[in-house]
C-alpha positions, 0 to 999 in steps of 0.5 A: 500500500505504501508503494502505491501511495508513493507512486501517486505522490510521485505522479502528482509531483511530476505533473506539478513540474510539467505545469512550470514551462520554464523547466522544459519538462513535459509528459507526452500522454498515451494516444489519443492524449485525453485526461485519462491517458495523461493520468495513466501516463503520469502513473506509469512514469512515476512507477518507472521513476520509482524503480529507477530511483530504487534500483539504480539510485541506491547503487549510485548513492552507495558508490558516491558516498565519499562525494556526499561527505565531500559536498555535504550532501549537495551531490544528491541534487545532481544525482536526483536530476540524473535519475529524472533524466534517466527516467526520461531517457528510458521512456523516450523509446516510446511515443509517450513518457517524460521529456526533459529538455535540459539536464540542469532544468531537470536537476531543478525539477528533481528538487521540486519533486523531492520537496513535494514528496517530502511535504506529502510524506510528512502529511501522509505519514502514519501516526505511531500510537504511544 
């Protein structure tokens, strides 16, 4: 259940990022491109992003651990931007998916996605009983 909630939050965050034209991040929906297809495309892109973040992101974060220490964690911005760009690269093989036009705008988009995920994580975190 937690994975499904994270996917929905990721899809929402990616949708919010696509609403900011300066970031040059867009989602191309499944044909014919109506609202339902856009929602399904966002959910599928969010699943791919979650898988990329879980599998490849974990390996990169382990290998880049010395850089985390050296840069006081700022390298995570670049790594998250790379993972978003990698998600766009994976989905570019089809006629649907995420498009990131510029890597550095992708880094900023990944930062916005992270902030939205963090905010919703605080709001939706299950409360522990004492």
